[in-house]
PDB file of N, CA, C and O in Angstrom:
ATOM      1  N   MET A   1      11.447 -19.013 -17.615  1.00  0.00           N
ATOM      2  CA  MET A   1      12.200 -20.183 -16.643  1.00  0.00           C
ATOM      3  C   MET A   1      10.734 -20.122 -15.314  1.00  0.00           C
ATOM      4  O   MET A   1       9.677 -19.544 -15.058  1.00  0.00           O
ATOM      5  N   ILE A   2      11.733 -21.250 -14.789  1.00  0.00           N
ATOM      6  CA  ILE A   2      10.624 -21.779 -13.923  1.00  0.00           C
ATOM      7  C   ILE A   2      11.897 -21.658 -12.767  1.00  0.00           C
ATOM      8  O   ILE A   2      13.097 -21.654 -13.043  1.00  0.00           O
ATOM      9  N   TYR A   3      11.464 -21.588 -11.787  1.00  0.00           N
ATOM     10  CA  TYR A   3      12.209 -21.566  -9.864  1.00  0.00           C
ATOM     11  C   TYR A   3      12.242 -23.163  -9.856  1.00  0.00           C
ATOM     12  O   TYR A   3      11.233 -23.818 -10.116  1.00  0.00           O
ATOM     13  N   LYS A   4      13.114 -23.577  -9.632  1.00  0.00           N
ATOM     14  CA  LYS A   4      13.680 -24.952  -8.944  1.00  0.00           C
ATOM     15  C   LYS A   4      14.669 -24.664  -7.932  1.00  0.00           C
ATOM     16  O   LYS A   4      15.839 -24.350  -8.151  1.00  0.00           O
ATOM     17  N   PRO A   5      14.069 -24.804  -6.726  1.00  0.00           N
ATOM     18  CA  PRO A   5      14.133 -25.074  -4.991  1.00  0.00           C
ATOM     19  C   PRO A   5      15.404 -25.933  -5.521  1.00  0.00           C
ATOM     20  O   PRO A   5      16.415 -25.251  -5.690  1.00  0.00           O
ATOM     21  N   VAL A   6      15.518 -27.264  -5.802  1.00  0.00           N
ATOM     22  CA  VAL A   6      16.580 -27.774  -5.878  1.00  0.00           C
ATOM     23  C   VAL A   6      18.168 -27.332  -5.904  1.00  0.00           C
ATOM     24  O   VAL A   6      19.080 -27.420  -5.081  1.00  0.00           O
ATOM     25  N   VAL A   7      18.000 -26.530  -7.984  1.00  0.00           N
ATOM     26  CA  VAL A   7      18.211 -26.050  -8.577  1.00  0.00           C
ATOM     27  C   VAL A   7      18.560 -24.698  -7.685  1.00  0.00           C
ATOM     28  O   VAL A   7      19.655 -24.388  -7.216  1.00  0.00           O
ATOM     29  N   GLY A   8      17.905 -24.327  -7.634  1.00  0.00           N
ATOM     30  CA  GLY A   8      17.791 -22.721  -6.840  1.00  0.00           C
ATOM     31  C   GLY A   8      19.231 -21.336  -8.321  1.00  0.00           C
ATOM     32  O   GLY A   8      19.765 -21.465  -9.423  1.00  0.00           O
ATOM     33  N   ASN A   9      19.149 -20.449  -7.407  1.00  0.00           N
ATOM     34  CA  ASN A   9      19.963 -19.146  -8.522  1.00  0.00           C
ATOM     35  C   ASN A   9      21.020 -18.919  -8.343  1.00  0.00           C
ATOM     36  O   ASN A   9      21.365 -17.751  -8.166  1.00  0.00           O
ATOM     37  N   PRO A  10      21.915 -19.938  -8.322  1.00  0.00           N
ATOM     38  CA  PRO A  10      23.475 -19.656  -7.684  1.00  0.00           C
ATOM     39  C   PRO A  10      23.974 -17.800  -8.603  1.00  0.00           C
ATOM     40  O   PRO A  10      24.209 -16.744  -8.015  1.00  0.00           O
ATOM     41  N   ASP A  11      23.977 -18.025  -9.951  1.00  0.00           N
ATOM     42  CA  ASP A  11      23.678 -16.944 -10.577  1.00  0.00           C
ATOM     43  C   ASP A  11      23.660 -15.738  -9.964  1.00  0.00           C
ATOM     44  O   ASP A  11      24.492 -14.854 -10.169  1.00  0.00           O
ATOM     45  N   SER A  12      22.238 -15.628  -8.806  1.00  0.00           N
ATOM     46  CA  SER A  12      21.222 -14.524  -8.315  1.00  0.00           C
ATOM     47  C   SER A  12      22.117 -14.817  -6.668  1.00  0.00           C
ATOM     48  O   SER A  12      21.356 -14.598  -5.726  1.00  0.00           O
ATOM     49  N   GLY A  13      22.803 -15.029  -6.458  1.00  0.00           N
ATOM     50  CA  GLY A  13      23.443 -15.207  -5.148  1.00  0.00           C
ATOM     51  C   GLY A  13      22.851 -16.952  -4.523  1.00  0.00           C
ATOM     52  O   GLY A  13      23.480 -17.775  -3.857  1.00  0.00           O
ATOM     53  N   ILE A  14      21.420 -17.017  -5.075  1.00  0.00           N
ATOM     54  CA  ILE A  14      19.976 -17.671  -4.144  1.00  0.00           C
ATOM     55  C   ILE A  14      21.295 -19.618  -4.522  1.00  0.00           C
ATOM     56  O   ILE A  14      21.838 -20.202  -5.460  1.00  0.00           O
ATOM     57  N   ALA A  15      21.086 -19.764  -2.846  1.00  0.00           N
ATOM     58  CA  ALA A  15      22.092 -21.974  -2.750  1.00  0.00           C
ATOM     59  C   ALA A  15      20.804 -22.629  -3.041  1.00  0.00           C
ATOM     60  O   ALA A  15      19.690 -22.455  -2.547  1.00  0.00           O
ATOM     61  N   PRO A  16      21.149 -23.282  -3.796  1.00  0.00           N
ATOM     62  CA  PRO A  16      20.339 -24.418  -4.439  1.00  0.00           C
ATOM     63  C   PRO A  16      19.803 -25.541  -2.429  1.00  0.00           C
ATOM     64  O   PRO A  16      20.508 -26.046  -1.555  1.00  0.00           O
ATOM     65  N   GLY A  17      18.678 -25.443  -2.569  1.00  0.00           N
ATOM     66  CA  GLY A  17      17.492 -25.714  -1.687  1.00  0.00           C
ATOM     67  C   GLY A  17      16.708 -24.725  -1.418  1.00  0.00           C
ATOM     68  O   GLY A  17      15.513 -24.799  -1.129  1.00  0.00           O
ATOM     69  N   THR A  18      17.584 -23.460  -1.536  1.00  0.00           N
ATOM     70  CA  THR A  18      16.673 -22.353  -1.221  1.00  0.00           C
ATOM     71  C   THR A  18      14.977 -22.180  -1.272  1.00  0.00           C
ATOM     72  O   THR A  18      14.749 -21.093  -1.803  1.00  0.00           O
ATOM     73  N   ALA A  19      13.589 -22.933  -0.873  1.00  0.00           N
ATOM     74  CA  ALA A  19      12.324 -22.548  -0.476  1.00  0.00           C
ATOM     75  C   ALA A  19      12.028 -20.284  -1.776  1.00  0.00           C
ATOM     76  O   ALA A  19      12.338 -19.093  -1.744  1.00  0.00           O
ATOM     77  N   PHE A  20      11.273 -21.304  -2.556  1.00  0.00           N
ATOM     78  CA  PHE A  20      11.006 -19.563  -3.053  1.00  0.00           C
ATOM     79  C   PHE A  20      10.219 -18.841  -2.561  1.00  0.00           C
ATOM     80  O   PHE A  20       9.622 -17.967  -3.189  1.00  0.00           O
ATOM     81  N   ALA A  21      10.013 -19.194  -0.775  1.00  0.00           N
ATOM     82  CA  ALA A  21       9.457 -17.843   0.180  1.00  0.00           C
ATOM     83  C   ALA A  21       9.945 -17.648   0.600  1.00  0.00           C
ATOM     84  O   ALA A  21       9.694 -16.568   1.134  1.00  0.00           O
ATOM     85  N   ALA A  22      11.460 -18.373   1.059  1.00  0.00           N
ATOM     86  CA  ALA A  22      12.941 -18.095   1.257  1.00  0.00           C
ATOM     87  C   ALA A  22      13.837 -17.085   0.657  1.00  0.00           C
ATOM     88  O   ALA A  22      14.759 -16.525   1.250  1.00  0.00           O
ATOM     89  N   ILE A  23      13.388 -16.854  -0.904  1.00  0.00           N
ATOM     90  CA  ILE A  23      13.939 -15.531  -1.898  1.00  0.00           C
ATOM     91  C   ILE A  23      13.372 -14.589  -0.985  1.00  0.00           C
ATOM     92  O   ILE A  23      12.212 -14.495  -0.584  1.00  0.00           O
ATOM     93  N   PRO A  24      15.080 -13.442  -0.545  1.00  0.00           N
ATOM     94  CA  PRO A  24      14.795 -12.161  -0.667  1.00  0.00           C
ATOM     95  C   PRO A  24      12.993 -11.695  -1.298  1.00  0.00           C
ATOM     96  O   PRO A  24      12.560 -12.304  -2.276  1.00  0.00           O
ATOM     97  N   ASP A  25      11.963 -10.407  -0.484  1.00  0.00           N
ATOM     98  CA  ASP A  25      11.945  -9.435  -1.329  1.00  0.00           C
ATOM     99  C   ASP A  25      12.334  -8.813  -2.369  1.00  0.00           C
ATOM    100  O   ASP A  25      11.851  -8.777  -3.501  1.00  0.00           O
ATOM    101  N   ASN A  26      12.936  -8.486  -2.072  1.00  0.00           N
ATOM    102  CA  ASN A  26      13.674  -7.984  -3.133  1.00  0.00           C
ATOM    103  C   ASN A  26      14.555  -8.480  -4.179  1.00  0.00           C
ATOM    104  O   ASN A  26      15.351  -7.914  -4.928  1.00  0.00           O
ATOM    105  N   TRP A  27      14.266  -9.461  -4.056  1.00  0.00           N
ATOM    106  CA  TRP A  27      15.070 -10.235  -5.672  1.00  0.00           C
ATOM    107  C   TRP A  27      14.240  -9.668  -6.781  1.00  0.00           C
ATOM    108  O   TRP A  27      13.031  -9.454  -6.869  1.00  0.00           O
ATOM    109  N   GLU A  28      15.221  -9.491  -7.582  1.00  0.00           N
ATOM    110  CA  GLU A  28      14.891  -9.325  -9.035  1.00  0.00           C
ATOM    111  C   GLU A  28      15.655 -10.952 -10.294  1.00  0.00           C
ATOM    112  O   GLU A  28      16.644 -11.647 -10.061  1.00  0.00           O
ATOM    113  N   CYS A  29      14.505 -11.045 -11.757  1.00  0.00           N
ATOM    114  CA  CYS A  29      14.972 -12.076 -12.474  1.00  0.00           C
ATOM    115  C   CYS A  29      16.071 -11.925 -12.846  1.00  0.00           C
ATOM    116  O   CYS A  29      16.189 -11.175 -13.815  1.00  0.00           O
ATOM    117  N   PRO A  30      17.545 -12.646 -12.175  1.00  0.00           N
ATOM    118  CA  PRO A  30      18.561 -11.760 -13.168  1.00  0.00           C
ATOM    119  C   PRO A  30      18.346 -12.127 -15.416  1.00  0.00           C
ATOM    120  O   PRO A  30      19.255 -11.834 -16.193  1.00  0.00           O
ATOM    121  N   ILE A  31      16.801 -12.852 -15.952  1.00  0.00           N
ATOM    122  CA  ILE A  31      16.550 -12.578 -17.084  1.00  0.00           C
ATOM    123  C   ILE A  31      15.926 -11.302 -17.435  1.00  0.00           C
ATOM    124  O   ILE A  31      16.219 -10.474 -18.298  1.00  0.00           O
ATOM    125  N   CYS A  32      14.892 -11.349 -16.461  1.00  0.00           N
ATOM    126  CA  CYS A  32      13.961 -10.019 -17.192  1.00  0.00           C
ATOM    127  C   CYS A  32      13.672  -9.170 -16.014  1.00  0.00           C
ATOM    128  O   CYS A  32      12.472  -9.019 -15.785  1.00  0.00           O
ATOM    129  N   GLY A  33      14.304  -8.723 -15.410  1.00  0.00           N
ATOM    130  CA  GLY A  33      14.444  -7.776 -14.303  1.00  0.00           C
ATOM    131  C   GLY A  33      13.342  -7.368 -13.283  1.00  0.00           C
ATOM    132  O   GLY A  33      13.402  -6.390 -12.538  1.00  0.00           O
ATOM    133  N   ALA A  34      11.940  -8.610 -13.395  1.00  0.00           N
ATOM    134  CA  ALA A  34      11.082  -8.595 -12.412  1.00  0.00           C
ATOM    135  C   ALA A  34      11.427  -8.844 -10.876  1.00  0.00           C
ATOM    136  O   ALA A  34      12.416  -9.389 -10.386  1.00  0.00           O
ATOM    137  N   THR A  35      10.109  -8.179 -10.155  1.00  0.00           N
ATOM    138  CA  THR A  35      10.663  -9.213  -9.795  1.00  0.00           C
ATOM    139  C   THR A  35       9.859  -9.650  -7.634  1.00  0.00           C
ATOM    140  O   THR A  35       9.375  -8.576  -7.278  1.00  0.00           O
ATOM    141  N   LYS A  36       9.744 -10.313  -6.900  1.00  0.00           N
ATOM    142  CA  LYS A  36       9.722 -11.509  -6.719  1.00  0.00           C
ATOM    143  C   LYS A  36       7.836 -11.511  -6.198  1.00  0.00           C
ATOM    144  O   LYS A  36       7.118 -12.361  -5.673  1.00  0.00           O
ATOM    145  N   LYS A  37       7.593  -9.972  -6.722  1.00  0.00           N
ATOM    146  CA  LYS A  37       5.840 -10.761  -6.129  1.00  0.00           C
ATOM    147  C   LYS A  37       5.919 -10.255  -7.387  1.00  0.00           C
ATOM    148  O   LYS A  37       6.273  -9.099  -7.159  1.00  0.00           O
ATOM    149  N   THR A  38       5.809 -10.374  -8.703  1.00  0.00           N
ATOM    150  CA  THR A  38       5.259 -10.550  -9.719  1.00  0.00           C
ATOM    151  C   THR A  38       4.936 -12.069  -9.829  1.00  0.00           C
ATOM    152  O   THR A  38       3.997 -12.700 -10.314  1.00  0.00           O
ATOM    153  N   PHE A  39       6.288 -12.464  -9.075  1.00  0.00           N
ATOM    154  CA  PHE A  39       6.061 -14.324  -9.618  1.00  0.00           C
ATOM    155  C   PHE A  39       4.985 -14.818  -8.952  1.00  0.00           C
ATOM    156  O   PHE A  39       4.645 -14.413  -7.840  1.00  0.00           O
ATOM    157  N   ILE A  40       4.108 -16.161  -9.918  1.00  0.00           N
ATOM    158  CA  ILE A  40       3.079 -16.842  -9.139  1.00  0.00           C
ATOM    159  C   ILE A  40       3.928 -17.871  -8.826  1.00  0.00           C
ATOM    160  O   ILE A  40       5.070 -17.875  -9.286  1.00  0.00           O
ATOM    161  N   PRO A  41       3.400 -19.037  -7.867  1.00  0.00           N
ATOM    162  CA  PRO A  41       4.310 -19.681  -7.682  1.00  0.00           C
ATOM    163  C   PRO A  41       3.310 -21.927  -9.247  1.00  0.00           C
ATOM    164  O   PRO A  41       2.330 -22.618  -9.528  1.00  0.00           O
ATOM    165  N   TYR A  42       4.376 -21.739  -9.407  1.00  0.00           N
ATOM    166  CA  TYR A  42       2.937 -22.682 -10.820  1.00  0.00           C
ATOM    167  C   TYR A  42       2.289 -23.521 -10.432  1.00  0.00           C
ATOM    168  O   TYR A  42       1.389 -23.963 -11.146  1.00  0.00           O
ATOM    169  N   GLN A  43       2.540 -24.063  -9.081  1.00  0.00           N
ATOM    170  CA  GLN A  43       1.091 -24.686  -9.448  1.00  0.00           C
ATOM    171  C   GLN A  43      -0.318 -24.076  -9.008  1.00  0.00           C
ATOM    172  O   GLN A  43      -1.420 -24.623  -9.030  1.00  0.00           O
ATOM    173  N   GLU A  44       0.133 -22.407  -8.481  1.00  0.00           N
ATOM    174  CA  GLU A  44      -0.904 -22.252  -8.571  1.00  0.00           C
ATOM    175  C   GLU A  44      -1.449 -22.155 -10.051  1.00  0.00           C
ATOM    176  O   GLU A  44      -2.672 -22.290 -10.062  1.00  0.00           O
ATOM    177  N   ILE A  45      -1.079 -22.024 -10.890  1.00  0.00           N
ATOM    178  CA  ILE A  45      -1.163 -21.891 -12.013  1.00  0.00           C
ATOM    179  C   ILE A  45      -1.327 -23.066 -12.181  1.00  0.00           C
ATOM    180  O   ILE A  45      -1.995 -23.497 -11.242  1.00  0.00           O
ATOM    181  N   VAL A  46      -1.069 -23.859 -12.905  1.00  0.00           N
ATOM    182  CA  VAL A  46      -1.515 -25.496 -12.197  1.00  0.00           C
ATOM    183  C   VAL A  46      -3.096 -25.722 -12.553  1.00  0.00           C
ATOM    184  O   VAL A  46      -3.923 -26.067 -13.397  1.00  0.00           O
ATOM    185  N   LEU A  47      -2.844 -25.243 -11.214  1.00  0.00           N
ATOM    186  CA  LEU A  47      -4.638 -26.122 -10.509  1.00  0.00           C
ATOM    187  C   LEU A  47      -6.026 -25.162 -10.973  1.00  0.00           C
ATOM    188  O   LEU A  47      -7.205 -25.510 -11.036  1.00  0.00           O
ATOM    189  N   ALA A  48      -4.990 -22.967 -11.452  1.00  0.00           N
ATOM    190  CA  ALA A  48      -5.875 -22.271 -12.254  1.00  0.00           C
ATOM    191  C   ALA A  48      -6.043 -23.550 -14.043  1.00  0.00           C
ATOM    192  O   ALA A  48      -6.747 -24.365 -14.638  1.00  0.00           O
ATOM    193  N   TYR A  49      -5.343 -23.129 -14.045  1.00  0.00           N
ATOM    194  CA  TYR A  49      -5.326 -23.712 -15.301  1.00  0.00           C
ATOM    195  C   TYR A  49      -6.864 -25.021 -15.410  1.00  0.00           C
ATOM    196  O   TYR A  49      -7.894 -24.937 -16.080  1.00  0.00           O
ATOM    197  N   ASN A  50      -6.323 -26.292 -14.296  1.00  0.00           N
ATOM    198  CA  ASN A  50      -7.419 -27.355 -14.360  1.00  0.00           C
ATOM    199  C   ASN A  50      -8.473 -26.798 -14.023  1.00  0.00           C
ATOM    200  O   ASN A  50      -9.365 -27.041 -14.836  1.00  0.00           O
ATOM    201  N   TRP A  51      -8.672 -26.397 -13.504  1.00  0.00           N
ATOM    202  CA  TRP A  51      -9.792 -25.661 -12.375  1.00  0.00           C
ATOM    203  C   TRP A  51     -11.155 -25.409 -13.506  1.00  0.00           C
ATOM    204  O   TRP A  51     -12.350 -25.684 -13.402  1.00  0.00           O
ATOM    205  N   LEU A  52     -10.118 -24.571 -14.919  1.00  0.00           N
ATOM    206  CA  LEU A  52     -10.951 -23.760 -16.068  1.00  0.00           C
ATOM    207  C   LEU A  52     -11.088 -24.720 -16.991  1.00  0.00           C
ATOM    208  O   LEU A  52     -12.248 -25.063 -17.223  1.00  0.00           O
ATOM    209  N   ARG A  53     -10.174 -25.282 -17.620  1.00  0.00           N
ATOM    210  CA  ARG A  53     -11.229 -26.499 -18.387  1.00  0.00           C
ATOM    211  C   ARG A  53     -11.691 -27.776 -17.753  1.00  0.00           C
ATOM    212  O   ARG A  53     -11.991 -28.626 -18.591  1.00  0.00           O
ATOM    213  N   ALA A  54     -11.896 -28.313 -15.945  1.00  0.00           N
ATOM    214  CA  ALA A  54     -12.949 -29.005 -15.816  1.00  0.00           C
ATOM    215  C   ALA A  54     -14.426 -27.731 -16.254  1.00  0.00           C
ATOM    216  O   ALA A  54     -15.252 -28.200 -17.037  1.00  0.00           O
ATOM    217  N   LEU A  55     -14.687 -26.271 -15.768  1.00  0.00           N
ATOM    218  CA  LEU A  55     -15.324 -25.312 -15.919  1.00  0.00           C
ATOM    219  C   LEU A  55     -16.450 -25.388 -17.008  1.00  0.00           C
ATOM    220  O   LEU A  55     -17.680 -25.411 -17.048  1.00  0.00           O
ATOM    221  N   CYS A  56     -15.389 -25.414 -17.864  1.00  0.00           N
ATOM    222  CA  CYS A  56     -15.754 -25.514 -19.999  1.00  0.00           C
ATOM    223  C   CYS A  56     -16.697 -26.063 -20.476  1.00  0.00           C
ATOM    224  O   CYS A  56     -17.703 -25.842 -21.150  1.00  0.00           O
ATOM    225  N   LYS A  57     -15.647 -27.583 -19.510  1.00  0.00           N
ATOM    226  CA  LYS A  57     -16.208 -28.840 -20.128  1.00  0.00           C
ATOM    227  C   LYS A  57     -17.551 -29.085 -19.744  1.00  0.00           C
ATOM    228  O   LYS A  57     -18.343 -29.580 -20.546  1.00  0.00           O
ATOM    229  N   SER A  58     -17.931 -28.734 -18.402  1.00  0.00           N
ATOM    230  CA  SER A  58     -19.312 -28.250 -17.673  1.00  0.00           C
ATOM    231  C   SER A  58     -20.298 -27.847 -19.041  1.00  0.00           C
ATOM    232  O   SER A  58     -21.445 -27.432 -18.875  1.00  0.00           O
TER     233      SER A  58
END
């Protein structure tokens, strides 16, 4: 599941429009129970993937 700030996570008490950085540090994923600190922003994953793809083509 990808957190979408525009949607929030009402089931967890996170209002729509809440940036991921603004979610309390003690928040846990309602699906898997993972803590906030274990998540990596999606954009960072995409940038790392693109960097690795470019590196492998070299």
